[in-house]
C-alpha positions as CSV (number, residue, x, y, z in Angstrom):
1,M,0.8,-8.1,35.9
2,I,0.7,-5.0,34.1
3,I,-3.1,-5.3,33.5
4,D,-3.7,-4.8,37.0
5,N,-1.5,-1.5,36.8
6,L,-3.4,-0.4,33.9
7,Y,-7.1,-1.1,35.6
8,N,-5.7,0.7,38.6
9,E,-4.5,3.7,36.8
10,A,-7.9,3.9,34.8
11,K,-9.9,3.6,38.0
12,G,-7.5,6.0,39.8
13,K,-6.7,8.8,37.6
14,S,-9.0,8.5,34.4
15,P,-9.5,6.3,31.4
16,V,-7.7,8.8,29.0
17,C,-4.9,7.1,27.1
18,L,-2.9,9.7,25.4
19,G,-1.5,9.0,21.8
20,L,2.1,10.2,21.3
21,D,1.4,9.7,17.4
22,T,3.8,12.6,16.8
23,D,4.2,14.0,13.5
24,E,6.5,17.1,12.8
25,S,4.0,19.1,11.7
26,Y,2.5,19.1,15.4
27,L,5.4,20.5,16.8
28,P,5.3,24.2,17.9
29,K,7.4,26.9,16.5
30,C,9.4,27.0,19.7
31,I,10.5,23.5,19.1
32,S,10.9,23.2,15.5
33,D,12.9,26.6,15.3
34,L,15.6,24.7,17.7
35,G,18.7,23.8,16.1
36,E,18.7,20.0,16.7
37,G,18.0,17.0,14.8
38,V,14.2,15.8,14.5
39,A,14.7,13.0,17.2
40,D,15.6,15.2,19.7
41,K,12.7,17.8,18.7
42,I,10.3,15.0,18.8
43,F,11.3,13.6,22.1
44,K,11.3,17.0,23.6
45,F,7.4,17.6,22.7
46,N,7.0,14.1,23.7
47,K,8.6,14.5,26.9
48,D,6.9,17.8,28.0
49,I,3.5,16.4,27.3
50,V,4.3,13.6,29.6
51,D,5.5,15.8,32.3
52,H,2.4,17.8,31.9
53,T,-0.1,14.9,32.0
54,K,1.1,12.0,33.8
55,D,-1.2,12.5,36.7
56,I,-4.2,12.8,34.7
57,V,-4.2,9.9,32.3
58,S,-4.0,6.3,32.6
59,C,-1.3,5.5,30.0
60,Y,0.4,6.6,26.6
61,K,0.0,4.8,23.4
62,V,2.9,5.4,20.8
63,Q,2.1,4.7,17.2
64,I,5.5,3.3,16.0
65,A,4.4,4.2,12.3
66,Y,4.9,8.0,12.8
67,Y,8.5,7.0,13.8
68,E,9.6,4.4,11.3
69,A,8.6,7.2,8.5
70,L,11.3,9.4,9.8
71,G,14.1,6.6,9.4
72,L,16.9,6.2,12.0
73,E,16.2,9.5,13.4
74,G,12.6,8.6,14.0
75,M,13.2,5.2,15.7
76,K,15.7,7.1,18.3
77,A,12.7,9.3,19.2
78,Y,10.6,6.2,19.7
79,A,13.1,4.5,21.9
80,K,13.7,7.9,24.2
81,T,10.1,8.5,24.2
82,M,9.4,4.6,25.6
83,D,12.0,4.7,28.1
84,Y,10.8,8.2,29.2
85,I,7.4,6.9,29.6
86,R,8.8,4.1,32.0
87,E,11.0,6.4,33.7
88,S,8.2,8.8,34.7
89,G,6.2,5.7,36.1
90,S,3.8,5.8,33.5
91,I,2.2,2.6,31.5
92,S,3.4,2.6,27.8
93,I,1.5,0.9,24.7
94,G,3.6,0.0,21.8
95,D,1.2,0.5,18.9
96,I,3.0,-1.8,16.6
97,K,0.1,-4.1,15.3
98,R,2.6,-7.2,14.6
99,G,1.5,-10.5,13.3
100,D,3.7,-13.3,12.3
101,I,4.6,-17.0,13.2
102,A,7.3,-18.8,14.6
103,A,10.7,-17.3,14.7
104,T,9.8,-14.3,13.1
105,G,6.9,-13.9,16.0
106,E,9.6,-14.5,18.4
107,K,11.8,-11.6,17.2
108,Y,9.0,-9.3,17.3
109,A,8.4,-10.2,20.9
110,T,12.0,-9.8,21.7
111,G,12.4,-6.4,20.0
112,H,9.3,-4.9,21.5
113,F,9.2,-6.2,25.1
114,Q,12.9,-5.8,25.9
115,G,15.7,-3.8,24.8
116,D,15.6,-0.3,22.8
117,F,11.9,-0.4,22.1
118,E,10.5,-2.0,25.2
119,A,6.9,-1.6,26.1
120,D,4.7,-2.6,28.7
121,I,1.9,-3.4,26.4
122,I,1.6,-4.0,22.5
123,T,-0.9,-4.0,19.9
124,V,-0.9,-7.4,17.8
125,N,-3.1,-8.6,14.8
126,G,-4.3,-12.1,15.9
127,Y,-6.1,-13.0,12.6
128,M,-3.3,-15.5,11.8
129,G,-4.5,-17.8,14.7
130,E,-2.7,-18.6,18.0
131,D,0.4,-19.1,16.2
132,A,0.5,-15.2,16.1
133,I,0.0,-14.6,19.4
134,S,1.8,-17.4,21.3
135,P,5.2,-16.1,20.6
136,F,4.3,-13.4,22.9
137,Y,3.5,-15.6,25.9
138,P,6.7,-16.0,27.7
139,Y,7.0,-12.3,28.1
140,L,3.5,-12.4,29.4
141,K,4.3,-15.0,31.8
142,E,7.7,-13.9,32.8
143,K,7.6,-10.2,32.6
144,G,4.2,-9.3,33.4
145,K,3.8,-7.8,30.0
146,G,0.3,-7.2,28.2
147,L,-1.1,-7.5,24.5
148,F,-4.2,-5.8,22.9
149,V,-5.5,-7.9,20.1
150,L,-7.5,-6.4,17.3
151,L,-11.0,-7.5,17.8
152,R,-13.5,-4.9,16.4
153,T,-11.6,-2.2,14.4
154,S,-13.0,1.1,13.6
155,N,-12.1,1.6,10.0
156,K,-15.0,1.7,7.5
157,S,-14.0,-1.4,5.4
158,A,-13.4,-3.5,8.5
159,V,-17.1,-4.9,7.8
160,D,-15.8,-6.4,4.7
161,L,-14.2,-9.1,6.7
162,Q,-15.1,-8.9,10.5
163,D,-19.1,-8.7,9.6
164,V,-18.8,-11.9,7.5
165,E,-21.1,-14.6,8.9
166,A,-19.3,-18.0,9.3
167,G,-20.9,-20.8,11.1
168,G,-24.1,-18.5,12.1
169,Q,-21.6,-15.7,13.8
170,K,-19.8,-13.0,12.6
171,V,-16.0,-13.2,12.4
172,Y,-15.1,-10.6,14.8
173,L,-17.1,-12.7,17.4
174,H,-15.2,-15.7,16.4
175,M,-12.2,-13.5,17.2
176,G,-13.5,-12.5,20.6
177,D,-14.0,-16.1,21.6
178,L,-10.3,-16.9,20.5
179,I,-9.1,-13.6,22.5
180,K,-10.9,-14.9,25.5
181,K,-9.3,-18.6,25.1
182,W,-5.9,-17.3,24.9
183,G,-6.2,-15.1,27.7
184,E,-7.8,-17.7,30.4
185,G,-4.1,-18.4,31.6
186,F,-3.1,-14.8,32.1
187,I,-6.2,-13.4,34.4
188,G,-4.7,-10.7,37.1
189,E,-5.9,-9.9,40.5
190,S,-8.2,-7.6,38.9
191,G,-10.3,-10.1,37.2
192,F,-9.1,-8.9,33.7
193,S,-6.7,-10.9,31.4
194,S,-3.2,-9.7,30.0
195,I,-4.6,-10.3,26.7
196,G,-7.0,-7.6,26.1
197,S,-8.5,-6.3,22.8
198,V,-9.0,-3.2,20.6
199,V,-12.5,-2.5,20.0
200,G,-13.4,1.0,18.2
201,L,-15.6,3.5,20.0
202,T,-17.4,4.0,16.3
203,Y,-19.4,1.0,17.3
204,P,-20.8,1.8,21.0
205,D,-23.6,-0.6,20.9
206,E,-21.3,-3.7,19.8
207,F,-18.8,-2.4,22.4
208,Y,-21.2,-2.7,25.0
209,M,-22.3,-6.1,23.8
210,L,-18.7,-7.3,23.9
211,S,-17.9,-5.8,27.2
212,K,-21.1,-8.1,28.6
213,T,-19.9,-11.1,26.3
214,Y,-16.2,-11.2,27.7
215,P,-16.4,-9.8,31.2
216,N,-12.6,-10.6,31.8
217,M,-11.2,-8.8,28.8
218,F,-9.9,-5.1,29.1
219,F,-10.2,-3.1,26.0
220,L,-8.3,-0.5,24.3
221,V,-10.5,1.8,22.6
222,P,-9.5,4.1,19.7
223,G,-12.2,6.2,17.8
224,Y,-12.6,9.2,20.6
225,G,-12.8,12.7,19.3
226,A,-11.7,12.8,15.8
227,Q,-13.4,9.7,14.6
228,G,-16.7,10.7,16.2
229,G,-16.8,8.6,19.6
230,T,-18.0,10.7,22.8
231,G,-17.7,10.2,26.4
232,K,-21.6,9.6,26.5
233,D,-20.9,6.5,24.2
234,L,-18.8,5.1,26.8
235,A,-21.0,5.7,30.0
236,R,-23.1,2.6,30.0
237,I,-20.1,0.4,29.7
238,L,-17.8,2.2,32.3
239,K,-20.5,2.7,34.6
240,E,-20.7,-1.3,35.2
241,S,-17.0,-2.1,34.9
242,A,-13.7,0.1,34.7
243,C,-12.6,-2.2,31.6
244,A,-11.3,0.0,29.1
245,V,-8.8,3.0,28.4
246,V,-9.8,5.3,25.6
247,N,-7.4,6.6,23.3
248,S,-7.1,10.1,21.6
249,S,-4.0,11.1,19.7
250,R,-4.2,14.1,17.4
251,G,-7.1,15.5,19.2
252,L,-4.9,16.0,22.2
253,I,-1.4,16.5,21.0
254,T,-2.3,19.5,18.4
255,A,-4.4,21.2,20.9
256,H,-1.9,24.1,21.1
257,K,-2.2,24.7,17.3
258,N,-3.8,28.1,16.5
259,K,-3.6,29.0,20.1
260,T,0.4,29.4,20.8
261,E,3.6,28.6,19.2
262,D,5.7,29.2,22.3
263,T,6.6,27.3,25.4
264,D,3.2,27.0,27.2
265,Y,2.0,24.7,24.4
266,A,2.1,21.7,26.7
267,Q,-0.3,23.5,29.1
268,H,-3.1,23.6,26.3
269,I,-2.5,19.9,25.6
270,R,-3.0,19.1,29.5
271,N,-6.1,21.3,29.2
272,A,-7.3,19.2,26.4
273,A,-6.6,15.8,28.2
274,L,-8.5,17.4,31.3
275,A,-11.5,18.2,28.8
276,M,-11.6,14.5,27.6
277,K,-11.3,13.6,31.1
278,G,-14.3,15.3,32.0
279,D,-16.4,14.5,29.3
280,I,-16.0,10.7,30.0
281,T,-16.2,10.8,33.9
282,R,-19.0,13.3,34.0
283,W,-21.4,10.5,32.8
284,L,-20.1,8.2,35.2
């Protein structure tokens, strides 16, 4: 099961999840000046980052919106990036946040758990209920894939829905109970379910509470760095359980900016990933 692999990578290498949310403006001059199409340029950038960081990060999260915005060329870069992550022996997370039902949900599952856009794990929106999650179950059972379901998100207006009281409990806790229920049939040897959740680091006290409430739930945690989260915020959680990977995207893949536009850019990104790893692990 992929969740067992991710757990082992997070323990053995680091909890760092490197986000390849690649915008054309992030490319160094040595790549942007190449006489190639945008797909080849972005893929070269992503490939170099993977080559320079795969020994120190647990996984790579690729936000599909950055690639969809570039049309067919962007989706070529997405497909090549996902394929190369798997080829390198690393774990890929397709950050696609899909959520639909019946035949449409089945097509999302097919489109992102096999074929050109195949990922090991994808992000999904479960606020339509289990009908939006169940189309992915066959791939969890038969191919060992995984899901991260939106639970407690880090955007400011999330409280407008997720903090609403319903039956004496906030909505996001109802969602947590559902994710726990959905994941009960997919527990791996690590003790974690292949159906995990997304919880923002901008709410460290709530994250700690959730980690204690749902001990079989593995977490994808955005909000580090650019959104204010720190390694210290994670300390009391990860000291007790290696239950999460922590994503940084822009904070890592723009680390070369204002330092170099030459071919050594990937070393600056590696150094930033090492610094993030150090900021997290020094508290453990």
